[in-house]
C-alpha positions as CSV (number, residue, x, y, z in Angstrom):
1,M,45.8,-9.6,19.3
2,N,42.2,-10.7,19.5
3,H,40.9,-11.7,16.1
4,S,37.3,-12.3,17.1
5,V,34.3,-10.4,15.7
6,C,32.0,-9.3,18.4
7,N,28.7,-9.7,16.6
8,I,29.2,-12.8,14.4
9,E,26.1,-14.6,15.8
10,Y,23.9,-11.6,14.9
11,D,25.4,-11.5,11.4
12,N,24.7,-15.2,10.9
13,E,21.2,-14.8,12.0
14,L,20.7,-11.9,9.6
15,N,22.2,-14.0,6.8
16,K,19.8,-16.8,7.5
17,R,16.8,-14.5,7.6
18,L,17.8,-12.8,4.3
19,N,18.3,-16.2,2.7
20,T,14.8,-17.3,3.5
21,R,13.5,-14.1,1.7
22,F,14.8,-15.4,-1.6
23,F,12.5,-18.4,-1.8
24,P,8.7,-18.8,-1.4
25,S,7.4,-20.5,1.7
26,Q,5.7,-23.3,-0.3
27,E,5.8,-24.7,-3.8
28,L,3.9,-22.4,-6.2
29,Q,2.0,-23.3,-9.3
30,P,4.1,-22.5,-12.4
31,N,2.7,-20.1,-14.9
32,F,1.6,-21.7,-18.1
33,D,1.8,-19.1,-20.8
34,P,1.0,-20.6,-24.2
35,R,1.7,-18.5,-27.3
36,P,-0.7,-18.3,-30.1
37,V,-0.1,-20.3,-33.3
38,P,0.6,-18.0,-36.3
39,T,-1.9,-18.6,-39.0
40,Q,-1.0,-15.9,-41.5
41,Y,1.2,-18.0,-43.8
42,T,-0.4,-21.4,-43.2
43,H,-2.7,-23.2,-45.5
44,F,-6.3,-23.9,-44.5
45,M,-6.4,-27.3,-42.8
46,I,-9.5,-29.3,-42.8
47,H,-8.4,-31.9,-40.4
48,N,-6.8,-30.6,-37.2
49,P,-6.3,-33.4,-34.7
50,I,-6.0,-32.4,-31.1
51,N,-3.1,-34.1,-29.4
52,Q,-4.1,-35.9,-26.2
53,Y,-1.5,-35.8,-23.5
54,K,-1.0,-38.7,-21.2
55,E,0.8,-37.0,-18.4
56,Q,-1.3,-35.8,-15.4
57,L,-1.0,-32.3,-14.1
58,R,0.3,-31.9,-10.6
59,T,-2.0,-30.3,-8.1
60,Y,-0.5,-27.5,-6.1
61,P,-1.8,-26.0,-2.8
62,E,-3.9,-22.8,-3.1
63,F,-1.9,-19.6,-3.1
64,K,-3.1,-17.2,-0.4
65,T,-1.2,-14.0,0.1
66,S,-2.0,-14.0,3.8
67,Q,-0.4,-17.4,4.4
68,V,2.3,-17.9,1.7
69,F,5.3,-15.7,1.4
70,Y,6.1,-14.9,-2.2
71,P,9.4,-13.0,-2.9
72,G,8.1,-11.5,-6.1
73,N,11.0,-12.3,-8.4
74,A,8.8,-13.6,-11.2
75,K,5.1,-13.6,-12.0
76,G,3.1,-15.1,-9.2
77,P,0.3,-17.6,-9.6
78,I,-2.5,-15.9,-11.6
79,Q,-5.3,-17.9,-10.0
80,A,-4.9,-16.0,-6.7
81,A,-5.3,-12.7,-8.5
82,L,-8.4,-14.0,-10.4
83,Q,-10.0,-15.1,-7.2
84,N,-9.5,-11.8,-5.5
85,V,-10.8,-9.4,-8.1
86,D,-13.9,-8.6,-6.1
87,I,-11.8,-7.9,-3.0
88,E,-9.5,-5.6,-5.0
89,S,-12.5,-3.8,-6.4
90,L,-14.0,-3.4,-3.0
91,L,-10.7,-2.0,-1.5
92,G,-10.3,0.4,-4.4
93,N,-14.0,1.4,-4.4
94,R,-14.3,0.6,-8.1
95,F,-17.8,-0.5,-8.5
96,M,-19.1,2.5,-10.5
97,A,-18.6,2.7,-14.2
98,L,-16.7,5.7,-15.6
99,Q,-19.3,8.5,-16.1
100,K,-19.4,12.2,-16.7
101,N,-22.2,13.1,-14.4
102,D,-22.8,13.6,-10.7
103,Q,-23.1,9.9,-10.0
104,A,-19.5,9.3,-11.0
105,F,-18.2,10.5,-7.7
106,F,-19.2,9.4,-4.2
107,I,-19.3,12.4,-1.9
108,P,-20.2,11.5,1.7
109,S,-22.7,13.7,3.6
110,M,-21.5,16.1,6.3
111,H,-22.9,13.8,9.0
112,S,-20.9,10.7,8.0
113,S,-18.0,9.3,10.1
114,L,-15.5,10.8,7.7
115,Y,-16.2,14.3,9.0
116,N,-17.4,13.6,12.5
117,H,-14.9,12.2,14.9
118,V,-16.4,10.0,17.7
119,D,-14.0,9.6,20.5
120,G,-14.1,5.9,21.7
121,L,-11.9,6.5,24.7
122,K,-14.3,7.1,27.7
123,S,-11.6,7.7,30.4
124,K,-7.9,7.9,30.7
125,P,-6.1,4.6,31.4
126,T,-5.4,4.0,35.0
127,G,-2.6,2.0,36.6
128,V,0.2,3.4,34.6
129,E,2.9,4.5,37.0
130,A,5.6,7.0,36.1
131,N,8.3,4.6,37.2
132,L,7.2,1.9,34.8
133,L,7.9,4.0,31.8
134,P,11.5,4.0,30.5
135,T,13.4,7.0,31.6
136,S,16.1,7.2,28.9
137,L,15.7,6.0,25.4
138,V,19.5,6.2,24.7
139,K,21.1,2.8,24.7
140,N,24.6,1.8,23.9
141,V,24.1,-0.5,20.8
142,D,27.7,-0.4,19.9
143,K,29.0,-3.1,22.3
144,C,32.4,-3.2,20.7
145,N,32.9,0.6,21.1
146,L,33.8,1.0,17.4
147,A,33.0,4.7,17.4
148,P,34.1,6.1,20.8
149,K,34.1,9.8,19.6
150,T,31.2,11.8,18.3
151,F,32.9,12.7,15.1
152,N,36.0,11.6,13.0
153,N,35.7,7.9,13.9
154,S,37.7,5.6,11.7
155,T,35.8,2.4,12.1
156,R,38.2,0.6,9.8
157,H,41.1,1.0,12.2
158,N,38.8,0.3,15.1
159,L,37.8,-3.0,13.6
160,K,41.5,-3.9,13.1
161,N,42.1,-3.3,16.8
162,L,39.4,-5.8,17.9
């Protein structure tokens, strides 16, 4: 009896690719989230010395979403979001203040490119032969033939027979 699995290399490749999705592609700056000091039940202090720390802060590379993969399992570096506020406003078209008048909504004219389609294709592409295109899209992806029938395939028993 053959006890080999037919697609173990592909499974290992998938496992490696999934494992890389759990960690960011570079070291990210940690979020420093200080909590406020409660002052409700404290006495008024005249002398409040500020502690000077002797340790230097580490510098981290700049976080750019186009270059660094971030899995999103915690809060990301806030500095990247603060630097891209203008880009987010531009993409969301949020430059106007909330108003209750006609200026609150942008309505393009009937002659804008939103309503008038300009076809950029001048002529049909040439050189595409009929025999270059694939004739059948059906491929046998089941190389081990685990499901030979159309219906009622017990893949558990077919795996045991490999």
